[in-house]
PDBQT receptor file of N, H, CA, C and O in Angstrom, charges set to zero:
ATOM      1  N   UNK A   1    -169.509  87.970 -77.930  1.00  0.00    +0.000 N 
ATOM      2  CA  UNK A   1    -169.973  87.389 -79.772  1.00  0.00    +0.000 C 
ATOM      3  C   UNK A   1    -170.190  88.654 -80.119  1.00  0.00    +0.000 C 
ATOM      4  O   UNK A   1    -170.340  89.646 -79.406  1.00  0.00    +0.000 OA
ATOM      5  N   UNK A   2    -170.195  88.480 -81.793  1.00  0.00    +0.000 N 
ATOM      6  H   UNK A   2    -170.073  87.673 -82.372  1.00  0.00    +0.000 HD
ATOM      7  CA  UNK A   2    -171.115  89.540 -82.292  1.00  0.00    +0.000 C 
ATOM      8  C   UNK A   2    -172.360  89.274 -82.598  1.00  0.00    +0.000 C 
ATOM      9  O   UNK A   2    -172.716  88.098 -82.519  1.00  0.00    +0.000 OA
ATOM     10  N   UNK A   3    -173.542  90.532 -83.115  1.00  0.00    +0.000 N 
ATOM     11  H   UNK A   3    -173.252  91.488 -83.178  1.00  0.00    +0.000 HD
ATOM     12  CA  UNK A   3    -174.589  90.442 -82.695  1.00  0.00    +0.000 C 
ATOM     13  C   UNK A   3    -175.683  89.283 -83.101  1.00  0.00    +0.000 C 
ATOM     14  O   UNK A   3    -176.664  89.058 -82.393  1.00  0.00    +0.000 OA
ATOM     15  N   UNK A   4    -175.421  88.614 -84.252  1.00  0.00    +0.000 N 
ATOM     16  H   UNK A   4    -174.623  88.797 -84.827  1.00  0.00    +0.000 HD
ATOM     17  CA  UNK A   4    -176.522  87.142 -84.642  1.00  0.00    +0.000 C 
ATOM     18  C   UNK A   4    -176.262  86.147 -83.811  1.00  0.00    +0.000 C 
ATOM     19  O   UNK A   4    -176.983  85.201 -83.491  1.00  0.00    +0.000 OA
ATOM     20  N   UNK A   5    -174.828  86.510 -83.369  1.00  0.00    +0.000 N 
ATOM     21  H   UNK A   5    -174.243  87.278 -83.629  1.00  0.00    +0.000 HD
ATOM     22  CA  UNK A   5    -174.596  85.201 -82.387  1.00  0.00    +0.000 C 
ATOM     23  C   UNK A   5    -174.923  85.418 -80.698  1.00  0.00    +0.000 C 
ATOM     24  O   UNK A   5    -175.176  84.515 -79.901  1.00  0.00    +0.000 OA
ATOM     25  N   UNK A   6    -174.902  85.786 -80.626  1.00  0.00    +0.000 N 
ATOM     26  H   UNK A   6    -174.697  86.520 -81.273  1.00  0.00    +0.000 HD
ATOM     27  CA  UNK A   6    -175.122  86.109 -78.873  1.00  0.00    +0.000 C 
ATOM     28  C   UNK A   6    -176.552  85.904 -79.005  1.00  0.00    +0.000 C 
ATOM     29  O   UNK A   6    -176.790  84.914 -78.314  1.00  0.00    +0.000 OA
ATOM     30  N   UNK A   7    -177.752  86.367 -79.591  1.00  0.00    +0.000 N 
ATOM     31  H   UNK A   7    -177.558  87.171 -80.153  1.00  0.00    +0.000 HD
ATOM     32  CA  UNK A   7    -178.649  86.080 -79.683  1.00  0.00    +0.000 C 
ATOM     33  C   UNK A   7    -178.848  84.158 -79.562  1.00  0.00    +0.000 C 
ATOM     34  O   UNK A   7    -179.471  83.537 -78.701  1.00  0.00    +0.000 OA
ATOM     35  N   UNK A   8    -178.083  83.618 -80.737  1.00  0.00    +0.000 N 
ATOM     36  H   UNK A   8    -177.577  84.123 -81.436  1.00  0.00    +0.000 HD
ATOM     37  CA  UNK A   8    -178.508  82.335 -81.318  1.00  0.00    +0.000 C 
ATOM     38  C   UNK A   8    -177.779  81.641 -79.722  1.00  0.00    +0.000 C 
ATOM     39  O   UNK A   8    -178.214  80.624 -79.181  1.00  0.00    +0.000 OA
ATOM     40  N   UNK A   9    -176.819  82.327 -79.291  1.00  0.00    +0.000 N 
ATOM     41  H   UNK A   9    -176.465  83.152 -79.731  1.00  0.00    +0.000 HD
ATOM     42  CA  UNK A   9    -176.018  81.913 -78.285  1.00  0.00    +0.000 C 
ATOM     43  C   UNK A   9    -177.332  81.595 -77.103  1.00  0.00    +0.000 C 
ATOM     44  O   UNK A   9    -177.717  80.454 -76.847  1.00  0.00    +0.000 OA
ATOM     45  N   UNK A  10    -177.772  82.566 -76.612  1.00  0.00    +0.000 N 
ATOM     46  H   UNK A  10    -177.459  83.493 -76.820  1.00  0.00    +0.000 HD
ATOM     47  CA  UNK A  10    -178.596  82.818 -75.436  1.00  0.00    +0.000 C 
ATOM     48  C   UNK A  10    -179.591  82.459 -75.651  1.00  0.00    +0.000 C 
ATOM     49  O   UNK A  10    -180.333  82.513 -74.671  1.00  0.00    +0.000 OA
ATOM     50  N   UNK A  11    -180.210  81.919 -76.907  1.00  0.00    +0.000 N 
ATOM     51  H   UNK A  11    -179.607  81.875 -77.703  1.00  0.00    +0.000 HD
ATOM     52  CA  UNK A  11    -181.639  81.399 -76.832  1.00  0.00    +0.000 C 
ATOM     53  C   UNK A  11    -181.615  79.607 -76.810  1.00  0.00    +0.000 C 
ATOM     54  O   UNK A  11    -182.559  78.853 -76.577  1.00  0.00    +0.000 OA
ATOM     55  N   UNK A  12    -179.988  79.216 -77.188  1.00  0.00    +0.000 N 
ATOM     56  H   UNK A  12    -179.220  79.828 -77.378  1.00  0.00    +0.000 HD
ATOM     57  CA  UNK A  12    -180.394  77.779 -78.020  1.00  0.00    +0.000 C 
ATOM     58  C   UNK A  12    -179.183  77.527 -76.885  1.00  0.00    +0.000 C 
ATOM     59  O   UNK A  12    -178.339  77.026 -77.627  1.00  0.00    +0.000 OA
ATOM     60  N   UNK A  13    -178.704  77.550 -75.856  1.00  0.00    +0.000 N 
ATOM     61  H   UNK A  13    -179.390  77.958 -75.253  1.00  0.00    +0.000 HD
ATOM     62  CA  UNK A  13    -177.738  77.347 -75.121  1.00  0.00    +0.000 C 
ATOM     63  C   UNK A  13    -177.888  77.586 -73.693  1.00  0.00    +0.000 C 
ATOM     64  O   UNK A  13    -178.055  76.861 -72.712  1.00  0.00    +0.000 OA
ATOM     65  N   UNK A  14    -177.804  78.521 -73.843  1.00  0.00    +0.000 N 
ATOM     66  H   UNK A  14    -177.669  79.110 -74.640  1.00  0.00    +0.000 HD
ATOM     67  CA  UNK A  14    -178.080  79.444 -72.144  1.00  0.00    +0.000 C 
ATOM     68  C   UNK A  14    -178.872  79.324 -71.292  1.00  0.00    +0.000 C 
ATOM     69  O   UNK A  14    -178.736  78.863 -70.159  1.00  0.00    +0.000 OA
ATOM     70  N   UNK A  15    -179.959  79.835 -71.922  1.00  0.00    +0.000 N 
ATOM     71  H   UNK A  15    -180.070  80.209 -72.843  1.00  0.00    +0.000 HD
ATOM     72  CA  UNK A  15    -181.429  78.815 -71.280  1.00  0.00    +0.000 C 
ATOM     73  C   UNK A  15    -182.058  77.461 -71.410  1.00  0.00    +0.000 C 
ATOM     74  O   UNK A  15    -183.013  76.915 -70.857  1.00  0.00    +0.000 OA
ATOM     75  N   UNK A  16    -181.165  77.092 -72.367  1.00  0.00    +0.000 N 
ATOM     76  H   UNK A  16    -180.389  77.536 -72.817  1.00  0.00    +0.000 HD
ATOM     77  CA  UNK A  16    -181.484  75.214 -71.864  1.00  0.00    +0.000 C 
ATOM     78  C   UNK A  16    -181.140  74.429 -70.679  1.00  0.00    +0.000 C 
ATOM     79  O   UNK A  16    -181.742  73.673 -69.917  1.00  0.00    +0.000 OA
ATOM     80  N   UNK A  17    -179.198  75.171 -70.880  1.00  0.00    +0.000 N 
ATOM     81  H   UNK A  17    -178.708  75.786 -71.499  1.00  0.00    +0.000 HD
ATOM     82  CA  UNK A  17    -178.765  75.119 -69.760  1.00  0.00    +0.000 C 
ATOM     83  C   UNK A  17    -179.339  75.481 -68.441  1.00  0.00    +0.000 C 
ATOM     84  O   UNK A  17    -179.404  74.691 -67.499  1.00  0.00    +0.000 OA
ATOM     85  N   UNK A  18    -179.676  76.481 -68.420  1.00  0.00    +0.000 N 
ATOM     86  H   UNK A  18    -179.624  77.123 -69.185  1.00  0.00    +0.000 HD
ATOM     87  CA  UNK A  18    -180.068  77.444 -67.137  1.00  0.00    +0.000 C 
ATOM     88  C   UNK A  18    -181.311  76.512 -66.529  1.00  0.00    +0.000 C 
ATOM     89  O   UNK A  18    -180.923  76.092 -65.439  1.00  0.00    +0.000 OA
ATOM     90  N   UNK A  19    -182.394  76.122 -66.758  1.00  0.00    +0.000 N 
ATOM     91  H   UNK A  19    -182.710  76.463 -67.644  1.00  0.00    +0.000 HD
ATOM     92  CA  UNK A  19    -183.160  75.198 -67.017  1.00  0.00    +0.000 C 
ATOM     93  C   UNK A  19    -183.471  74.102 -66.676  1.00  0.00    +0.000 C 
ATOM     94  O   UNK A  19    -184.535  73.809 -66.129  1.00  0.00    +0.000 OA
ATOM     95  N   UNK A  20    -182.267  73.096 -67.057  1.00  0.00    +0.000 N 
ATOM     96  H   UNK A  20    -181.403  73.333 -67.501  1.00  0.00    +0.000 HD
ATOM     97  CA  UNK A  20    -181.867  72.130 -66.725  1.00  0.00    +0.000 C 
ATOM     98  C   UNK A  20    -180.780  72.135 -65.398  1.00  0.00    +0.000 C 
ATOM     99  O   UNK A  20    -180.372  71.125 -64.826  1.00  0.00    +0.000 OA
ATOM    100  N   UNK A  21    -180.514  73.202 -65.151  1.00  0.00    +0.000 N 
ATOM    101  H   UNK A  21    -180.846  74.022 -65.616  1.00  0.00    +0.000 HD
ATOM    102  CA  UNK A  21    -179.635  73.398 -63.706  1.00  0.00    +0.000 C 
ATOM    103  C   UNK A  21    -181.090  73.633 -62.428  1.00  0.00    +0.000 C 
ATOM    104  O   UNK A  21    -180.956  73.230 -61.273  1.00  0.00    +0.000 OA
ATOM    105  N   UNK A  22    -181.933  74.085 -62.741  1.00  0.00    +0.000 N 
ATOM    106  H   UNK A  22    -182.042  74.412 -63.680  1.00  0.00    +0.000 HD
ATOM    107  CA  UNK A  22    -182.872  74.391 -62.063  1.00  0.00    +0.000 C 
ATOM    108  C   UNK A  22    -183.760  73.028 -61.710  1.00  0.00    +0.000 C 
ATOM    109  O   UNK A  22    -184.287  72.937 -60.601  1.00  0.00    +0.000 OA
ATOM    110  N   UNK A  23    -183.862  72.271 -62.420  1.00  0.00    +0.000 N 
ATOM    111  H   UNK A  23    -183.434  72.344 -63.321  1.00  0.00    +0.000 HD
ATOM    112  CA  UNK A  23    -184.782  71.526 -62.317  1.00  0.00    +0.000 C 
ATOM    113  C   UNK A  23    -184.036  70.129 -61.611  1.00  0.00    +0.000 C 
ATOM    114  O   UNK A  23    -184.670  69.228 -61.062  1.00  0.00    +0.000 OA
ATOM    115  N   UNK A  24    -182.298  70.185 -61.787  1.00  0.00    +0.000 N 
ATOM    116  H   UNK A  24    -181.783  70.917 -62.233  1.00  0.00    +0.000 HD
ATOM    117  CA  UNK A  24    -181.361  69.405 -61.732  1.00  0.00    +0.000 C 
ATOM    118  C   UNK A  24    -181.375  69.760 -59.970  1.00  0.00    +0.000 C 
ATOM    119  O   UNK A  24    -181.687  68.832 -59.224  1.00  0.00    +0.000 OA
ATOM    120  N   UNK A  25    -181.015  71.169 -59.343  1.00  0.00    +0.000 N 
ATOM    121  H   UNK A  25    -180.761  71.923 -59.949  1.00  0.00    +0.000 HD
ATOM    122  CA  UNK A  25    -180.991  71.317 -58.162  1.00  0.00    +0.000 C 
ATOM    123  C   UNK A  25    -182.519  71.256 -57.411  1.00  0.00    +0.000 C 
ATOM    124  O   UNK A  25    -182.651  71.193 -56.189  1.00  0.00    +0.000 OA
ATOM    125  N   UNK A  26    -182.990  71.268 -57.817  1.00  0.00    +0.000 N 
ATOM    126  H   UNK A  26    -182.882  71.319 -58.810  1.00  0.00    +0.000 HD
ATOM    127  CA  UNK A  26    -185.233  71.186 -57.339  1.00  0.00    +0.000 C 
ATOM    128  C   UNK A  26    -185.289  69.662 -57.291  1.00  0.00    +0.000 C 
ATOM    129  O   UNK A  26    -185.838  68.953 -56.447  1.00  0.00    +0.000 OA
ATOM    130  N   UNK A  27    -184.971  69.500 -57.794  1.00  0.00    +0.000 N 
ATOM    131  H   UNK A  27    -184.524  70.075 -58.479  1.00  0.00    +0.000 HD
ATOM    132  CA  UNK A  27    -185.248  67.804 -58.118  1.00  0.00    +0.000 C 
ATOM    133  C   UNK A  27    -184.250  66.796 -56.328  1.00  0.00    +0.000 C 
ATOM    134  O   UNK A  27    -184.632  66.034 -55.440  1.00  0.00    +0.000 OA
ATOM    135  N   UNK A  28    -182.792  67.542 -56.750  1.00  0.00    +0.000 N 
ATOM    136  H   UNK A  28    -182.482  68.161 -57.472  1.00  0.00    +0.000 HD
ATOM    137  CA  UNK A  28    -182.168  67.577 -55.285  1.00  0.00    +0.000 C 
ATOM    138  C   UNK A  28    -182.478  67.718 -53.982  1.00  0.00    +0.000 C 
ATOM    139  O   UNK A  28    -182.324  66.907 -53.069  1.00  0.00    +0.000 OA
ATOM    140  N   UNK A  29    -183.195  69.464 -53.949  1.00  0.00    +0.000 N 
ATOM    141  H   UNK A  29    -183.319  70.122 -54.691  1.00  0.00    +0.000 HD
ATOM    142  CA  UNK A  29    -183.168  69.724 -52.570  1.00  0.00    +0.000 C 
ATOM    143  C   UNK A  29    -184.473  68.995 -52.422  1.00  0.00    +0.000 C 
ATOM    144  O   UNK A  29    -184.534  68.131 -51.547  1.00  0.00    +0.000 OA
ATOM    145  N   UNK A  30    -185.492  69.230 -53.145  1.00  0.00    +0.000 N 
ATOM    146  H   UNK A  30    -185.443  69.932 -53.855  1.00  0.00    +0.000 HD
ATOM    147  CA  UNK A  30    -187.141  68.374 -52.585  1.00  0.00    +0.000 C 
ATOM    148  C   UNK A  30    -187.288  67.149 -53.592  1.00  0.00    +0.000 C 
ATOM    149  O   UNK A  30    -187.203  66.813 -54.774  1.00  0.00    +0.000 OA
ATOM    150  N   UNK A  31    -187.567  66.714 -52.294  1.00  0.00    +0.000 N 
ATOM    151  H   UNK A  31    -187.635  66.986 -51.334  1.00  0.00    +0.000 HD
ATOM    152  CA  UNK A  31    -187.849  65.328 -52.593  1.00  0.00    +0.000 C 
ATOM    153  C   UNK A  31    -189.203  65.028 -52.488  1.00  0.00    +0.000 C 
ATOM    154  O   UNK A  31    -189.502  64.928 -51.298  1.00  0.00    +0.000 OA
ATOM    155  N   UNK A  32    -190.686  64.735 -53.650  1.00  0.00    +0.000 N 
ATOM    156  H   UNK A  32    -190.443  64.817 -54.617  1.00  0.00    +0.000 HD
ATOM    157  CA  UNK A  32    -192.076  64.860 -52.811  1.00  0.00    +0.000 C 
ATOM    158  C   UNK A  32    -192.336  63.392 -52.356  1.00  0.00    +0.000 C 
ATOM    159  O   UNK A  32    -193.518  63.342 -52.017  1.00  0.00    +0.000 OA
ATOM    160  N   UNK A  33    -191.563  61.805 -52.154  1.00  0.00    +0.000 N 
ATOM    161  H   UNK A  33    -190.602  61.845 -52.429  1.00  0.00    +0.000 HD
ATOM    162  CA  UNK A  33    -192.038  61.405 -51.361  1.00  0.00    +0.000 C 
ATOM    163  C   UNK A  33    -192.012  61.859 -50.022  1.00  0.00    +0.000 C 
ATOM    164  O   UNK A  33    -192.991  61.821 -49.276  1.00  0.00    +0.000 OA
ATOM    165  N   UNK A  34    -190.132  62.583 -49.504  1.00  0.00    +0.000 N 
ATOM    166  H   UNK A  34    -189.337  62.614 -50.110  1.00  0.00    +0.000 HD
ATOM    167  CA  UNK A  34    -190.357  63.222 -48.278  1.00  0.00    +0.000 C 
ATOM    168  C   UNK A  34    -191.077  63.924 -47.752  1.00  0.00    +0.000 C 
ATOM    169  O   UNK A  34    -190.926  64.180 -46.558  1.00  0.00    +0.000 OA
ATOM    170  N   UNK A  35    -192.510  64.677 -48.798  1.00  0.00    +0.000 N 
ATOM    171  H   UNK A  35    -192.633  64.469 -49.768  1.00  0.00    +0.000 HD
ATOM    172  CA  UNK A  35    -192.775  66.019 -48.126  1.00  0.00    +0.000 C 
ATOM    173  C   UNK A  35    -193.861  64.922 -47.481  1.00  0.00    +0.000 C 
ATOM    174  O   UNK A  35    -194.378  64.857 -46.365  1.00  0.00    +0.000 OA
ATOM    175  N   UNK A  36    -193.960  64.221 -48.488  1.00  0.00    +0.000 N 
ATOM    176  H   UNK A  36    -193.540  64.274 -49.394  1.00  0.00    +0.000 HD
ATOM    177  CA  UNK A  36    -195.537  62.947 -48.021  1.00  0.00    +0.000 C 
ATOM    178  C   UNK A  36    -195.628  62.023 -46.856  1.00  0.00    +0.000 C 
ATOM    179  O   UNK A  36    -196.590  61.486 -46.306  1.00  0.00    +0.000 OA
ATOM    180  N   UNK A  37    -194.042  61.988 -46.591  1.00  0.00    +0.000 N 
ATOM    181  H   UNK A  37    -193.260  62.424 -47.038  1.00  0.00    +0.000 HD
ATOM    182  CA  UNK A  37    -193.645  60.591 -45.781  1.00  0.00    +0.000 C 
ATOM    183  C   UNK A  37    -194.270  61.390 -43.866  1.00  0.00    +0.000 C 
ATOM    184  O   UNK A  37    -194.858  60.890 -42.908  1.00  0.00    +0.000 OA
ATOM    185  N   UNK A  38    -193.574  63.122 -44.233  1.00  0.00    +0.000 N 
ATOM    186  H   UNK A  38    -193.097  63.529 -45.012  1.00  0.00    +0.000 HD
ATOM    187  CA  UNK A  38    -193.518  63.710 -43.211  1.00  0.00    +0.000 C 
ATOM    188  C   UNK A  38    -195.185  64.602 -42.587  1.00  0.00    +0.000 C 
ATOM    189  O   UNK A  38    -195.561  64.850 -41.441  1.00  0.00    +0.000 OA
ATOM    190  N   UNK A  39    -195.712  64.823 -43.688  1.00  0.00    +0.000 N 
ATOM    191  H   UNK A  39    -195.406  64.621 -44.618  1.00  0.00    +0.000 HD
ATOM    192  CA  UNK A  39    -196.805  64.927 -43.244  1.00  0.00    +0.000 C 
ATOM    193  C   UNK A  39    -198.255  64.442 -42.491  1.00  0.00    +0.000 C 
ATOM    194  O   UNK A  39    -197.903  63.286 -42.255  1.00  0.00    +0.000 OA
ATOM    195  N   UNK A  40    -199.236  64.497 -42.107  1.00  0.00    +0.000 N 
ATOM    196  H   UNK A  40    -199.523  65.435 -42.299  1.00  0.00    +0.000 HD
ATOM    197  CA  UNK A  40    -199.606  63.272 -41.300  1.00  0.00    +0.000 C 
ATOM    198  C   UNK A  40    -201.305  64.464 -41.515  1.00  0.00    +0.000 C 
ATOM    199  O   UNK A  40    -201.660  65.468 -40.898  1.00  0.00    +0.000 OA
ATOM    200  N   UNK A  41    -202.056  63.556 -42.868  1.00  0.00    +0.000 N 
ATOM    201  H   UNK A  41    -201.768  62.741 -43.370  1.00  0.00    +0.000 HD
ATOM    202  CA  UNK A  41    -203.826  64.386 -42.865  1.00  0.00    +0.000 C 
ATOM    203  C   UNK A  41    -205.056  62.659 -42.745  1.00  0.00    +0.000 C 
ATOM    204  O   UNK A  41    -205.081  61.431 -42.831  1.00  0.00    +0.000 OA
ATOM    205  N   UNK A  42    -205.967  64.081 -42.456  1.00  0.00    +0.000 N 
ATOM    206  H   UNK A  42    -205.947  65.079 -42.386  1.00  0.00    +0.000 HD
ATOM    207  CA  UNK A  42    -207.269  63.010 -41.916  1.00  0.00    +0.000 C 
ATOM    208  C   UNK A  42    -207.079  61.847 -40.647  1.00  0.00    +0.000 C 
ATOM    209  O   UNK A  42    -207.779  60.836 -40.583  1.00  0.00    +0.000 OA
ATOM    210  N   UNK A  43    -205.956  62.202 -39.613  1.00  0.00    +0.000 N 
ATOM    211  H   UNK A  43    -205.387  63.023 -39.664  1.00  0.00    +0.000 HD
ATOM    212  CA  UNK A  43    -206.139  60.999 -39.265  1.00  0.00    +0.000 C 
ATOM    213  C   UNK A  43    -205.644  59.867 -39.545  1.00  0.00    +0.000 C 
ATOM    214  O   UNK A  43    -206.272  58.811 -39.470  1.00  0.00    +0.000 OA
ATOM    215  N   UNK A  44    -204.434  59.983 -39.905  1.00  0.00    +0.000 N 
ATOM    216  H   UNK A  44    -203.924  60.841 -39.966  1.00  0.00    +0.000 HD
ATOM    217  CA  UNK A  44    -204.292  58.369 -40.621  1.00  0.00    +0.000 C 
ATOM    218  C   UNK A  44    -204.448  57.743 -41.449  1.00  0.00    +0.000 C 
ATOM    219  O   UNK A  44    -204.099  56.737 -42.066  1.00  0.00    +0.000 OA
ATOM    220  N   UNK A  45    -205.126  58.599 -41.377  1.00  0.00    +0.000 N 
ATOM    221  H   UNK A  45    -205.410  59.417 -40.877  1.00  0.00    +0.000 HD
ATOM    222  CA  UNK A  45    -206.064  57.715 -42.947  1.00  0.00    +0.000 C 
ATOM    223  C   UNK A  45    -205.113  57.646 -44.525  1.00  0.00    +0.000 C 
ATOM    224  O   UNK A  45    -204.643  58.638 -45.081  1.00  0.00    +0.000 OA
ATOM    225  N   UNK A  46    -205.003  56.211 -45.021  1.00  0.00    +0.000 N 
ATOM    226  H   UNK A  46    -205.385  55.405 -44.569  1.00  0.00    +0.000 HD
ATOM    227  CA  UNK A  46    -204.517  56.664 -45.952  1.00  0.00    +0.000 C 
ATOM    228  C   UNK A  46    -204.877  56.566 -47.309  1.00  0.00    +0.000 C 
ATOM    229  O   UNK A  46    -205.820  56.007 -47.870  1.00  0.00    +0.000 OA
ATOM    230  N   UNK A  47    -203.395  57.598 -47.942  1.00  0.00    +0.000 N 
ATOM    231  H   UNK A  47    -202.630  58.052 -47.486  1.00  0.00    +0.000 HD
ATOM    232  CA  UNK A  47    -203.591  58.166 -48.931  1.00  0.00    +0.000 C 
ATOM    233  C   UNK A  47    -202.732  57.355 -50.242  1.00  0.00    +0.000 C 
ATOM    234  O   UNK A  47    -201.922  56.429 -50.203  1.00  0.00    +0.000 OA
ATOM    235  N   UNK A  48    -203.323  58.175 -51.441  1.00  0.00    +0.000 N 
ATOM    236  H   UNK A  48    -203.982  58.927 -51.472  1.00  0.00    +0.000 HD
ATOM    237  CA  UNK A  48    -202.712  57.709 -52.880  1.00  0.00    +0.000 C 
ATOM    238  C   UNK A  48    -202.222  59.020 -53.568  1.00  0.00    +0.000 C 
ATOM    239  O   UNK A  48    -202.770  60.098 -53.794  1.00  0.00    +0.000 OA
ATOM    240  N   UNK A  49    -200.848  58.463 -53.839  1.00  0.00    +0.000 N 
ATOM    241  H   UNK A  49    -200.402  57.587 -53.655  1.00  0.00    +0.000 HD
ATOM    242  CA  UNK A  49    -200.008  59.859 -54.245  1.00  0.00    +0.000 C 
ATOM    243  C   UNK A  49    -199.828  59.720 -55.688  1.00  0.00    +0.000 C 
ATOM    244  O   UNK A  49    -198.652  59.458 -55.940  1.00  0.00    +0.000 OA
ATOM    245  N   UNK A  50    -200.584  59.802 -56.751  1.00  0.00    +0.000 N 
ATOM    246  H   UNK A  50    -201.539  60.014 -56.547  1.00  0.00    +0.000 HD
ATOM    247  CA  UNK A  50    -200.196  60.113 -58.714  1.00  0.00    +0.000 C 
ATOM    248  C   UNK A  50    -198.918  60.767 -58.788  1.00  0.00    +0.000 C 
ATOM    249  O   UNK A  50    -198.740  61.983 -58.860  1.00  0.00    +0.000 OA
ATOM    250  N   UNK A  51    -198.052  59.875 -58.766  1.00  0.00    +0.000 N 
ATOM    251  H   UNK A  51    -198.197  58.888 -58.708  1.00  0.00    +0.000 HD
ATOM    252  CA  UNK A  51    -196.817  61.234 -59.084  1.00  0.00    +0.000 C 
ATOM    253  C   UNK A  51    -196.512  61.475 -60.774  1.00  0.00    +0.000 C 
ATOM    254  O   UNK A  51    -195.528  62.179 -61.002  1.00  0.00    +0.000 OA
ATOM    255  N   UNK A  52    -197.312  60.925 -62.042  1.00  0.00    +0.000 N 
ATOM    256  H   UNK A  52    -198.111  60.353 -61.857  1.00  0.00    +0.000 HD
ATOM    257  CA  UNK A  52    -197.568  61.488 -62.959  1.00  0.00    +0.000 C 
ATOM    258  C   UNK A  52    -198.515  62.576 -62.930  1.00  0.00    +0.000 C 
ATOM    259  O   UNK A  52    -198.187  63.453 -63.729  1.00  0.00    +0.000 OA
ATOM    260  N   UNK A  53    -199.498  62.815 -62.340  1.00  0.00    +0.000 N 
ATOM    261  H   UNK A  53    -199.765  62.103 -61.690  1.00  0.00    +0.000 HD
ATOM    262  CA  UNK A  53    -200.030  63.677 -62.173  1.00  0.00    +0.000 C 
ATOM    263  C   UNK A  53    -200.710  64.688 -61.265  1.00  0.00    +0.000 C 
ATOM    264  O   UNK A  53    -201.676  65.426 -61.455  1.00  0.00    +0.000 OA
ATOM    265  N   UNK A  54    -199.608  64.427 -59.822  1.00  0.00    +0.000 N 
ATOM    266  H   UNK A  54    -198.823  63.827 -59.668  1.00  0.00    +0.000 HD
ATOM    267  CA  UNK A  54    -199.568  64.363 -58.720  1.00  0.00    +0.000 C 
ATOM    268  C   UNK A  54    -200.693  65.325 -57.965  1.00  0.00    +0.000 C 
ATOM    269  O   UNK A  54    -200.949  66.485 -57.639  1.00  0.00    +0.000 OA
ATOM    270  N   UNK A  55    -201.147  64.012 -57.937  1.00  0.00    +0.000 N 
ATOM    271  H   UNK A  55    -200.940  63.071 -58.202  1.00  0.00    +0.000 HD
ATOM    272  CA  UNK A  55    -202.639  64.303 -57.586  1.00  0.00    +0.000 C 
ATOM    273  C   UNK A  55    -202.643  63.134 -56.170  1.00  0.00    +0.000 C 
ATOM    274  O   UNK A  55    -202.389  61.943 -56.350  1.00  0.00    +0.000 OA
ATOM    275  N   UNK A  56    -203.001  63.759 -54.661  1.00  0.00    +0.000 N 
ATOM    276  H   UNK A  56    -203.208  64.727 -54.515  1.00  0.00    +0.000 HD
ATOM    277  CA  UNK A  56    -203.483  62.523 -53.905  1.00  0.00    +0.000 C 
ATOM    278  C   UNK A  56    -204.837  62.801 -53.309  1.00  0.00    +0.000 C 
ATOM    279  O   UNK A  56    -205.441  63.864 -53.164  1.00  0.00    +0.000 OA
ATOM    280  N   UNK A  57    -205.142  61.598 -53.012  1.00  0.00    +0.000 N 
ATOM    281  H   UNK A  57    -204.651  60.735 -53.130  1.00  0.00    +0.000 HD
ATOM    282  CA  UNK A  57    -206.329  61.468 -52.816  1.00  0.00    +0.000 C 
ATOM    283  C   UNK A  57    -206.505  60.453 -52.059  1.00  0.00    +0.000 C 
ATOM    284  O   UNK A  57    -205.518  59.974 -51.502  1.00  0.00    +0.000 OA
ATOM    285  N   UNK A  58    -207.962  59.808 -51.832  1.00  0.00    +0.000 N 
ATOM    286  H   UNK A  58    -208.764  60.197 -52.285  1.00  0.00    +0.000 HD
ATOM    287  CA  UNK A  58    -208.369  59.233 -50.359  1.00  0.00    +0.000 C 
ATOM    288  C   UNK A  58    -208.933  57.381 -51.325  1.00  0.00    +0.000 C 
ATOM    289  O   UNK A  58    -209.473  57.392 -52.432  1.00  0.00    +0.000 OA
ATOM    290  N   UNK A  59    -208.723  56.502 -50.806  1.00  0.00    +0.000 N 
ATOM    291  H   UNK A  59    -208.285  56.493 -49.907  1.00  0.00    +0.000 HD
ATOM    292  CA  UNK A  59    -208.445  55.765 -51.623  1.00  0.00    +0.000 C 
ATOM    293  C   UNK A  59    -210.365  55.439 -50.820  1.00  0.00    +0.000 C 
ATOM    294  O   UNK A  59    -210.855  55.783 -49.744  1.00  0.00    +0.000 OA
ATOM    295  N   UNK A  60    -211.183  54.287 -52.540  1.00  0.00    +0.000 N 
ATOM    296  H   UNK A  60    -210.785  54.007 -53.414  1.00  0.00    +0.000 HD
ATOM    297  CA  UNK A  60    -212.673  53.962 -51.706  1.00  0.00    +0.000 C 
ATOM    298  C   UNK A  60    -213.005  53.284 -51.304  1.00  0.00    +0.000 C 
ATOM    299  O   UNK A  60    -212.598  52.138 -51.497  1.00  0.00    +0.000 OA
ATOM    300  N   UNK A  61    -214.198  53.677 -50.285  1.00  0.00    +0.000 N 
ATOM    301  H   UNK A  61    -214.528  54.608 -50.128  1.00  0.00    +0.000 HD
ATOM    302  CA  UNK A  61    -214.171  52.402 -49.541  1.00  0.00    +0.000 C 
ATOM    303  C   UNK A  61    -213.875  53.172 -48.195  1.00  0.00    +0.000 C 
ATOM    304  O   UNK A  61    -214.869  53.214 -47.469  1.00  0.00    +0.000 OA
ATOM    305  N   UNK A  62    -212.772  53.782 -47.691  1.00  0.00    +0.000 N 
ATOM    306  H   UNK A  62    -211.965  53.749 -48.280  1.00  0.00    +0.000 HD
ATOM    307  CA  UNK A  62    -211.442  54.681 -46.159  1.00  0.00    +0.000 C 
ATOM    308  C   UNK A  62    -212.725  55.634 -45.493  1.00  0.00    +0.000 C 
ATOM    309  O   UNK A  62    -213.394  56.542 -45.987  1.00  0.00    +0.000 OA
ATOM    310  N   UNK A  63    -212.737  54.979 -44.121  1.00  0.00    +0.000 N 
ATOM    311  H   UNK A  63    -212.194  54.241 -43.719  1.00  0.00    +0.000 HD
ATOM    312  CA  UNK A  63    -213.718  56.647 -43.616  1.00  0.00    +0.000 C 
ATOM    313  C   UNK A  63    -213.006  57.221 -43.262  1.00  0.00    +0.000 C 
ATOM    314  O   UNK A  63    -212.007  56.916 -42.610  1.00  0.00    +0.000 OA
ATOM    315  N   UNK A  64    -213.496  58.541 -43.745  1.00  0.00    +0.000 N 
ATOM    316  H   UNK A  64    -214.308  58.789 -44.274  1.00  0.00    +0.000 HD
ATOM    317  CA  UNK A  64    -212.856  59.862 -42.861  1.00  0.00    +0.000 C 
ATOM    318  C   UNK A  64    -213.752  61.241 -43.100  1.00  0.00    +0.000 C 
ATOM    319  O   UNK A  64    -213.432  62.289 -42.539  1.00  0.00    +0.000 OA
TER     320      UNK A  64
């Protein structure tokens, strides 16, 4: 591609496509719920996971 078009193509087509592809592959390979199910924390104490903030907390009033 000629000089000004190669810059535009790189930044507005290639990079967004690569970012989208990386996110797609990551979400297909790594399942957050699977990771949380397989790990045992605090001797069986119930945990609360907020997927929007990705924060794991212990419910109020639980014995830990």
